[in-house]
PAMAR-696883 format. One record per residue: x negated, y negated, z of N, C-alpha, C in turn; residue in three letters. Coordinates in steps of 0.02 Angstrom, whole numbers, plus 50000, padded with zeros to 5 digits. Atoms other than C-alpha are relative to their C-alpha. Layout:
! residues N
XYZXYZXYZALA/...
! end
This chain:
! residues 113
499775001149937492535055550154500224993250022UNK/499905006549985493545040650208499834997950078UNK/500255001349939493275043150397499985006150027UNK/500044994549973492755055750515500425001650056UNK/499484998749934493975065350643499735003250045UNK/500294996049944492685073250745500184996950066UNK/499815003349934493055060450886500754999850007UNK/499275000550002494865060450849500505006650016UNK/499694993650000495315078950855500365001750069UNK/499634998749942495895078851038500384994950026UNK/499565005849984496825063151033500615000749954UNK/499434998950049498665063250974499994995449941UNK/500045003650055498855056950802500274992249998UNK/499605006149995500075043350854499604994550026UNK/500445004149955498635035850955499584996249951UNK/500435002450051497485033550805500264996749934UNK/499595002550055498785030550677500714997250028UNK/499445001549962500105020550776500655000649948UNK/499425000150045501285020550610500385006949997UNK/499774992749997501455039350623500635001850040UNK/499414999649947502625037850775500554997949972UNK/499535001250029503815029350675500395004849948UNK/499774994550048504005042850546499945006750023UNK/500114992949970503635057650652500605004049994UNK/499364996750013505465063250647500065002549925UNK/499974998850074505485061950462499585005349978UNK/500574995450019503805071850442500385006850023UNK/499794995049971504495085250554500655004349958UNK/499484996650036506095087450448499885001649923UNK/500184998150061505165089650281500105007049988UNK/499884992750027505655105350182499425000649946UNK/500524998250059504325114350070500214998249934UNK/499685002150052505575110649928500044992349987UNK/499855006750010505535092649956499384996249964UNK/500545002950029504605079949858499594996250053UNK/500405002949945503145071249944500264993250019UNK/499865006349970503385055850050499424994949989UNK/500675004850017502295040649996500144993850036UNK/500015006949975501935025450084499394996949974UNK/500525004650040501015012449983499764994350045UNK/500365006449978499844999150029500104999150075UNK/500045000749936499715002350209499374996550033UNK/500565005049986498674987750279499715001850068UNK/500434998649942497314992550407500385004950053UNK/499564995249954498255008650478499755002250055UNK/500394997849938496985010850616499574994650010UNK/500505004749979495874999650708499265001349973UNK/500584997650028494425009950638499975000349924UNK/499984999250084495105008750449500244994149971UNK/499735006550031495184991350385500085002049924UNK/499854999450065495854989650211500675001449983UNK/499324998150023497424996250107499935007349971UNK/499994992450018497885014150089500655001649979UNK/499374996550010499185024850018499995006550041UNK/500044994149961499715039350125500625004449974UNK/499504996450034500725054150055500025006350051UNK/499764994549963501525068450155500445004749967UNK/499504994350026502325085350102499805006350042UNK/499984993649967502675101650179499625005049948UNK/500334994850039501485116050122500105006250050UNK/500024993649960501455134550170499345002949983UNK/500574996450014499875144250192500065006650047UNK/499884993249968499965162850248500554999350042UNK/499324999749967501765160450301499994994950057UNK/500055005949948501355144950416500144994349958UNK/499855006050021502055128850377499544994650027UNK/500545006949980500875113150385500324993149958UNK/499855006750028501135094850341499344998349970UNK/500625001750035499825090650207500024992650003UNK/500115006549994499265072250232499444998149963UNK/500505002650038498355063750106499884992249996UNK/500185006549987497455047450122499584997149938UNK/500405002150047496945037049974499844992550012UNK/500215006249991495845022149988500044995649934UNK/499995004350058496445008549874499874993850009UNK/500115006349987495824994049946499754995249951UNK/500145003550061494934987549794500514998449956UNK/499545000650044496354991049686500524994650030UNK/499485005349982497594980649800499674993050009UNK/500355007150000496244966849821500054996949933UNK/499935002550062496174964649637500694998049977UNK/499325001150009498024966049621500314992950030UNK/499745007349970498314951949746499654994749968UNK/500185005950037497044940749658500344998949928UNK/499615001350063497834944049490500744997450007UNK/499285003049985499584940349562499974992350013UNK/500175007049972498864923549644499854996549931UNK/500195004550058498084918649474500624999749942UNK/499364999450050499744924049376500474994350035UNK/499585004949977500784912849501499804992349986UNK/500255006450022499644897749480500114998249928UNK/499855000750069499744900249294500754998349988UNK/499385000750005501574900949302500204992750032UNK/499775006649976501704885149409499714995049958UNK/500335006050034500534874949290500555000549934UNK/499574999450055501654881549143500654996150016UNK/499415003749980503224875249234499894992649997UNK/500095006249996502434859249267500004996849930UNK/500155001950067501934857349081500774999949962UNK/499295000850027503794861849036500434994850008UNK/499655005349970504464850049148499854993749970UNK/500235005350031503394836449081500104999549927UNK/499774999650074503754840848901500764998349993UNK/499265002750009505664837848928500034993250014UNK/500075008350003505154819748969499784997449936UNK/500315002650053504324818348803500544999149948UNK/499535001250050505454810848676499674997749931UNK/500445001150073504154805048545499325001450013UNK/500764998549990502364807248510499624995650039UNK/500295004549967501964791348594500015000850074UNK/499904997249927502474799048763499475003550023UNK/500594996049983500984810148761499384995050026UNK/500565004249973499854795448798500164994450040UNK/
! end
């Protein structure tokens, strides 16, 4: 379980997940035959939910009643590692570019010293 909804069940979903308000019309228009709608790397989507999450929405039918299935995936660690990896890669690329630039100025072996 990522979070308890016990205290939230009487509060409109837009109040506890403000980004839902901006996609509400889209969610209402989903058809059962449509592919899921995915929102990746939503940062701190609610005050009580720090971190990075993926959200998916799709229309399902249970006993002839249509529902919106909302899945929440906690990828905080994955996105944290990805950010660190990207930073290290960027630093490496900058270092490589500096070396390449420096090497362009090298005309002979003596220029290395």
